[in-house]
C-alpha positions as CSV (number, residue, x, y, z in Angstrom):
1,V,0.0,0.0,0.0
2,E,1.0,3.6,-0.4
3,I,-0.3,7.0,0.8
4,R,-1.6,9.3,-1.9
5,W,-3.3,12.6,-2.1
6,L,-6.8,11.9,-3.3
7,S,-8.5,15.3,-3.5
8,N,-9.0,18.5,-1.6
9,D,-12.2,17.1,0.0
10,R,-10.8,13.6,0.8
11,M,-7.2,14.7,1.3
12,R,-4.8,11.8,1.9
13,G,-5.7,8.1,1.7
14,I,-4.2,4.6,1.6
15,V,-4.3,3.0,-1.8
16,S,-3.5,-0.7,-2.5
17,T,-0.9,-1.5,-5.1
18,K,-1.9,-5.2,-5.3
19,E,-4.8,-7.4,-4.7
20,F,-5.5,-8.8,-1.2
21,K,-7.3,-11.9,-0.1
22,K,-9.6,-12.0,2.9
23,G,-7.6,-12.3,6.1
24,D,-4.4,-10.8,4.7
25,I,-2.7,-8.2,6.9
26,I,-2.7,-5.0,4.9
27,I,-0.6,-2.8,7.2
28,R,0.9,-3.2,10.7
29,E,2.0,-0.2,12.7
30,T,2.6,0.6,16.4
31,P,0.3,3.3,17.7
32,L,1.9,6.5,18.9
33,I,-0.3,6.6,22.0
34,S,-2.5,3.8,23.4
35,S,-4.4,3.2,26.6
36,Q,-7.0,0.7,27.9
37,D,-10.5,2.1,28.2
38,G,-11.0,3.4,31.7
39,A,-14.3,1.6,32.4
40,N,-12.7,-1.6,31.2
41,V,-9.6,-1.5,33.5
42,P,-11.3,-3.1,36.6
43,L,-12.6,-6.0,34.4
44,V,-9.5,-7.0,32.3
45,L,-5.9,-7.0,33.3
46,S,-3.8,-5.9,30.3
47,C,-0.4,-4.7,29.5
48,N,-0.2,-0.9,29.9
49,M,1.9,-0.6,26.7
50,C,0.7,-3.2,24.1
51,L,-2.6,-4.0,25.8
52,R,-2.0,-7.7,25.8
53,P,-4.1,-9.6,28.4
54,L,-2.1,-10.7,31.4
55,G,-2.1,-13.6,33.8
56,C,-4.3,-16.6,33.2
57,V,-8.0,-17.6,32.7
58,E,-8.5,-18.1,36.4
59,L,-7.1,-14.6,37.3
60,Q,-9.2,-12.9,34.6
61,M,-12.3,-14.8,35.9
62,D,-11.5,-13.6,39.5
63,L,-11.5,-10.0,38.2
64,L,-14.9,-10.5,36.7
65,T,-16.4,-12.1,39.8
66,G,-14.7,-9.5,42.1
67,D,-12.5,-11.9,44.0
68,C,-9.5,-9.6,43.2
69,S,-8.9,-6.3,41.4
70,P,-6.0,-4.8,39.4
71,A,-5.0,-2.8,42.4
72,N,-5.1,-5.9,44.7
73,L,-4.0,-8.8,42.6
74,A,-4.0,-12.2,44.3
75,P,-3.0,-15.7,42.9
76,P,-6.2,-17.7,42.0
77,S,-7.2,-20.2,44.6
78,W,-8.5,-22.6,41.9
79,K,-7.1,-24.3,38.9
80,L,-8.7,-25.4,35.6
81,P,-7.6,-28.9,34.5
82,L,-7.3,-27.8,30.9
83,E,-5.1,-24.9,29.7
84,L,-5.2,-23.0,26.4
85,P,-2.4,-23.9,24.0
86,D,0.9,-22.0,24.6
87,G,1.1,-18.7,22.8
88,K,-2.6,-18.2,22.5
89,A,-4.8,-15.4,23.9
90,F,-2.5,-14.0,26.6
91,T,0.8,-14.1,28.5
92,T,1.3,-15.5,32.0
93,E,4.1,-13.0,32.8
94,I,3.1,-9.9,34.8
95,V,5.7,-7.2,35.1
96,P,4.9,-4.3,37.5
97,C,5.9,-0.7,37.0
98,R,9.4,0.0,38.3
99,Q,8.1,2.8,40.5
100,S,5.2,0.7,41.9
101,C,2.4,2.9,40.7
102,G,0.1,0.0,40.1
103,V,0.2,-0.5,36.3
104,T,1.4,-3.8,34.8
105,Y,3.1,-5.0,31.7
106,C,3.5,-8.2,29.7
107,S,7.3,-8.0,29.6
108,K,10.3,-6.0,30.7
109,F,10.5,-4.8,27.1
110,C,7.1,-3.2,27.2
111,E,7.8,-1.7,30.7
112,E,11.0,-0.1,29.4
113,N,9.4,1.3,26.2
114,A,6.4,2.7,28.2
115,F,8.8,4.4,30.7
116,K,10.9,5.9,27.9
117,S,7.9,7.0,25.9
118,S,5.8,8.9,28.5
119,H,5.3,6.9,31.7
120,K,8.5,8.3,33.3
121,L,6.7,11.7,33.6
122,L,3.2,10.3,34.2
123,C,3.9,7.7,36.9
124,V,2.2,8.5,40.2
125,G,4.4,6.0,42.1
126,P,6.9,8.6,43.5
127,L,4.2,11.2,44.4
128,K,3.8,12.0,48.1
129,G,0.1,12.6,48.1
130,E,-3.1,13.5,46.3
131,E,-2.3,17.2,46.4
132,E,0.5,16.8,43.9
133,P,-0.3,18.5,40.5
134,L,0.1,15.3,38.5
135,F,-2.3,13.4,40.7
136,Q,-4.8,16.3,40.4
137,F,-4.3,16.4,36.6
138,K,-5.3,12.7,36.4
139,I,-8.2,13.1,38.7
140,H,-9.5,16.1,36.8
141,A,-9.2,14.2,33.4
142,I,-10.9,11.1,34.8
143,K,-13.8,13.1,36.1
144,N,-14.2,15.3,33.1
145,N,-12.9,13.8,29.8
146,L,-10.4,11.0,29.1
147,D,-9.2,12.9,26.0
148,L,-7.2,15.0,28.5
149,L,-5.4,11.9,29.7
150,F,-4.4,11.1,26.1
151,A,-3.1,14.7,25.7
152,G,-1.0,14.3,28.8
153,Q,0.7,11.3,27.2
154,V,1.4,13.4,24.1
155,V,2.9,16.3,26.0
156,A,5.0,13.9,28.1
157,N,6.3,12.2,25.0
158,M,7.2,15.5,23.4
159,I,9.2,16.5,26.5
160,L,11.1,13.2,26.6
161,R,11.8,13.4,22.9
162,Y,13.0,17.0,23.3
163,K,15.4,16.0,26.1
164,H,16.6,13.0,24.1
165,E,17.9,15.3,21.3
166,T,21.5,16.2,22.0
167,T,22.3,18.5,19.1
168,G,20.5,21.4,17.4
169,T,19.0,24.7,18.6
170,H,16.0,24.9,20.9
171,D,13.6,25.4,17.9
172,E,15.1,22.5,16.0
173,K,14.8,20.1,19.0
174,L,11.2,21.4,19.6
175,K,10.3,20.7,16.0
176,S,11.8,17.3,16.1
177,A,9.9,16.5,19.3
178,K,6.6,17.5,17.7
179,R,7.2,15.9,14.3
180,P,5.3,12.6,14.9
181,Y,2.1,14.5,15.6
182,M,2.3,17.2,12.9
183,S,0.5,15.1,10.1
184,F,-2.8,15.0,12.0
185,I,-5.7,17.4,11.9
186,H,-5.3,19.9,14.7
187,N,-8.7,21.5,15.4
188,K,-9.5,23.0,18.7
189,W,-11.1,20.6,21.2
190,W,-14.3,22.5,21.7
191,D,-14.8,22.7,17.9
192,V,-14.9,19.0,17.4
193,T,-16.4,17.6,20.6
194,I,-20.1,16.7,20.6
195,P,-21.8,17.5,24.0
196,P,-22.3,14.4,26.1
197,P,-25.9,13.6,27.1
198,H,-25.8,15.4,30.5
199,M,-24.6,18.6,28.7
200,A,-26.7,18.4,25.5
201,H,-29.1,21.0,26.9
202,L,-26.5,23.7,27.0
203,P,-26.3,26.4,24.3
204,K,-23.3,26.1,22.0
205,E,-21.4,29.0,23.5
206,E,-22.0,27.9,27.0
207,F,-20.8,24.4,26.2
208,R,-17.7,25.9,24.6
209,A,-17.1,27.9,27.7
210,V,-17.3,24.8,29.9
211,M,-14.8,23.0,27.6
212,K,-12.4,25.9,27.6
213,E,-12.5,26.0,31.4
214,Q,-11.8,22.3,31.7
215,L,-8.9,22.6,29.2
216,T,-7.4,25.6,31.0
217,T,-7.5,23.7,34.4
218,S,-6.0,20.6,32.8
219,Y,-3.2,22.7,31.1
220,T,-2.4,24.5,34.4
221,L,-2.1,21.3,36.4
222,L,0.0,19.5,33.7
223,T,2.5,22.4,33.3
224,K,2.9,22.5,37.1
225,A,3.5,18.7,37.1
226,F,6.2,19.0,34.4
227,Q,7.8,22.2,35.6
228,N,10.9,20.4,36.9
229,E,11.4,18.7,33.5
230,T,11.0,21.9,31.5
231,K,12.9,24.3,33.9
232,G,15.5,26.4,32.1
233,L,14.2,26.0,28.6
234,P,14.0,29.1,26.4
235,S,10.3,28.7,25.9
236,T,7.5,26.4,26.9
237,I,7.2,23.0,25.2
238,I,3.5,23.6,24.4
239,T,1.3,26.7,24.7
240,L,-2.3,26.7,25.9
241,D,-3.5,27.2,22.3
242,E,-1.4,24.3,21.1
243,Y,-2.7,22.1,24.0
244,A,-6.3,22.8,22.8
245,S,-5.3,21.5,19.4
246,V,-3.5,18.5,20.8
247,V,-6.7,17.5,22.8
248,G,-8.8,18.1,19.6
249,M,-6.3,15.9,17.7
250,M,-6.7,13.1,20.1
251,H,-10.5,13.4,20.0
252,Q,-10.6,13.2,16.2
253,N,-7.9,10.7,15.5
254,Q,-8.3,8.0,18.2
255,L,-9.6,4.6,17.2
256,G,-11.5,2.2,19.5
257,I,-10.3,-1.3,19.3
258,R,-12.3,-4.2,20.7
259,R,-11.1,-7.7,21.2
260,A,-12.7,-10.8,22.8
261,N,-12.1,-11.3,26.5
262,V,-9.7,-14.2,27.2
263,V,-12.4,-15.9,29.3
264,K,-14.6,-15.9,26.2
265,S,-11.7,-17.3,24.1
266,Y,-11.3,-20.1,26.7
267,L,-15.0,-21.0,26.7
268,Q,-15.0,-21.2,22.9
269,W,-11.9,-23.3,22.9
270,L,-13.3,-25.6,25.7
271,Q,-16.4,-26.3,23.5
272,T,-14.1,-28.0,21.0
273,Q,-12.4,-30.3,23.5
274,N,-15.0,-33.1,23.2
275,E,-12.4,-35.9,23.6
276,S,-10.9,-34.6,26.8
277,P,-12.1,-36.3,30.0
278,D,-11.5,-33.0,31.9
279,K,-14.0,-31.0,30.0
280,D,-16.8,-31.5,32.4
281,K,-14.5,-30.7,35.4
282,C,-13.7,-27.4,33.8
283,W,-17.4,-26.6,33.3
284,S,-18.1,-27.5,36.9
285,L,-15.5,-25.0,38.1
286,L,-16.7,-22.3,35.7
287,R,-20.4,-22.7,36.1
288,E,-20.5,-21.3,39.6
289,R,-18.4,-18.3,38.8
290,L,-20.4,-17.5,35.6
291,G,-23.5,-17.6,37.9
292,I,-21.9,-14.9,40.1
293,I,-21.3,-12.7,37.1
294,Q,-24.9,-13.2,36.0
295,G,-26.1,-12.3,39.5
296,Q,-24.0,-9.1,39.4
297,L,-25.5,-8.1,36.1
298,E,-29.0,-8.7,37.3
299,C,-28.4,-6.7,40.5
300,D,-27.1,-3.8,38.5
301,D,-30.2,-3.8,36.3
302,H,-32.4,-4.1,39.4
303,D,-30.7,-1.1,41.0
304,E,-31.2,1.0,37.9
305,D,-34.9,0.1,37.9
306,E,-35.3,1.2,41.5
307,D,-33.7,4.6,40.8
308,E,-36.4,5.5,38.2
309,D,-39.8,6.9,39.1
310,E,-43.1,6.1,37.5
311,D,-42.5,8.6,34.7
312,G,-39.2,6.8,33.8
313,K,-37.1,9.7,35.0
314,E,-34.2,9.2,37.4
315,Q,-34.8,10.3,41.0
316,T,-32.4,12.8,42.4
317,G,-33.2,12.7,46.1
318,D,-30.7,10.1,47.1
319,E,-27.9,11.1,44.7
320,D,-25.6,12.2,47.6
321,Q,-26.0,8.8,49.2
322,K,-24.8,6.8,46.2
323,K,-21.3,5.3,46.7
324,V,-18.9,5.7,43.8
325,P,-15.7,3.6,43.9
326,P,-12.5,5.7,43.8
327,P,-10.8,6.0,40.4
328,N,-7.6,4.1,39.6
329,V,-5.4,7.1,38.9
330,A,-2.4,5.0,37.9
331,S,-4.2,3.3,35.0
332,G,-7.0,5.8,34.3
333,A,-9.9,3.6,35.5
334,V,-13.0,5.5,36.2
335,P,-16.6,4.5,37.1
336,N,-19.2,5.7,34.6
337,S,-20.8,8.4,36.7
338,E,-22.6,10.2,33.8
339,P,-26.4,9.9,33.6
340,K,-27.4,7.0,31.3
341,P,-29.8,7.7,28.5
342,E,-33.2,6.2,29.0
343,K,-33.9,3.0,27.0
344,P,-37.3,1.5,26.4
345,E,-37.7,-1.8,28.1
346,E,-37.4,-4.6,25.6
347,P,-39.5,-7.8,26.0
348,K,-37.4,-10.8,27.0
349,P,-37.7,-13.7,24.5
350,E,-39.0,-16.9,25.9
351,P,-36.2,-19.5,26.3
352,K,-36.4,-22.3,23.7
353,P,-36.2,-25.8,25.0
354,E,-33.0,-27.6,24.2
355,S,-33.2,-30.5,21.8
356,T,-31.7,-33.5,23.6
357,S,-31.2,-35.2,20.2
358,E,-28.9,-32.4,19.0
359,R,-26.9,-32.0,22.2
360,K,-23.8,-34.1,22.5
361,A,-23.0,-35.9,25.7
362,G,-20.8,-33.8,28.0
363,S,-21.5,-30.6,26.0
364,H,-22.7,-27.4,27.6
365,P,-24.3,-24.3,26.1
366,E,-21.8,-21.4,25.8
367,P,-22.5,-18.6,28.3
368,K,-22.6,-15.1,26.8
369,L,-21.7,-13.0,29.8
370,E,-18.0,-12.1,29.2
371,P,-17.2,-8.5,28.7
372,E,-14.8,-7.6,26.0
373,S,-11.5,-5.9,26.3
374,E,-11.5,-2.4,25.0
375,A,-8.7,0.0,24.2
376,K,-8.2,3.3,22.5
377,S,-5.1,4.1,20.4
378,E,-3.7,6.9,18.4
379,P,-2.4,5.5,15.1
380,R,0.4,7.0,13.1
381,A,-1.6,7.0,9.8
382,T,-3.7,3.9,9.9
383,A,-4.6,1.1,12.3
384,E,-3.5,-2.5,12.0
385,E,-6.2,-4.5,10.3
386,E,-5.9,-8.1,11.3
387,E,-8.5,-10.7,12.0
388,E,-8.1,-12.5,15.3
389,E,-9.6,-15.9,16.0
390,G,-11.5,-16.3,19.3
């Protein structure tokens, strides 16, 4: 493939120079910036650099049932008789951040690359308390908009790239530090952001004013957090106006990537192991835990129903009494505290009786309860397009 200028309206595009078959990898690139979706962090343990799932099926299942959390990992107290083939789905190695901030990696290689890229400046491990500017920056981003966390990674990467340059003038080193991001569209954040549901009622100018206030607060906290790294430079690494464009760039160019949870991959693989005498033992261990997940989902639905009045509107009298779990500042996890849009109740289909003549001995219907791993990444020009089995 090659990148060509298509037209003034379509601008640049990727054009194939040969024919491809279904399943062929068209292009493979490492994203400039990547991060696991905040709401997904408590449910799936992944590498903070390449987003590869970590641990084992038992550990990932314990995360889903609540027996452990990314902040308090514990070895599983149970063991499945059958294991996925080596090299499939995830890695069993878990490498912690060198400064003990709580994030994890799949290898020393990923830990080192993340530290050199941006984590050296964004790690909260060495901080003395929550009053530190970097901690406050992350809390502010988690509460308001995760685009600001991505922008923080970009600015940290620019600073480290600048300091890595050993020759050239200040302007030359600054240009080199910003070069990887210059090919993207740089619109202001408030010009490209659609108001979320809880702000949809605001007039356009009032919404823009709120966004500008959030961005100014974020910029102030970030510059304070990095002031020791930029002390003595002839000028600032990035101005407030440039920061607004960086956040807009992240909002416009990020891609959401979804992959199957490793627990789902294991269940699908287990269905094919009809010749193994341990298949039923695995299902016996899994069935109870899948029931716990189902119960948690039903409790969540029941709680939401109780919070609505007869008109279908959310009650506000007990809002102050609701308990919201604290965010994971190290990894960017955040509970979804925004009001949920109302959805009409859909009738539940009646379960169909299973045909005993079609069901094989020792087989079990596949549960459909596993959440999927989500991540957001900032591509250089395109995202990797590759089909994954499972």
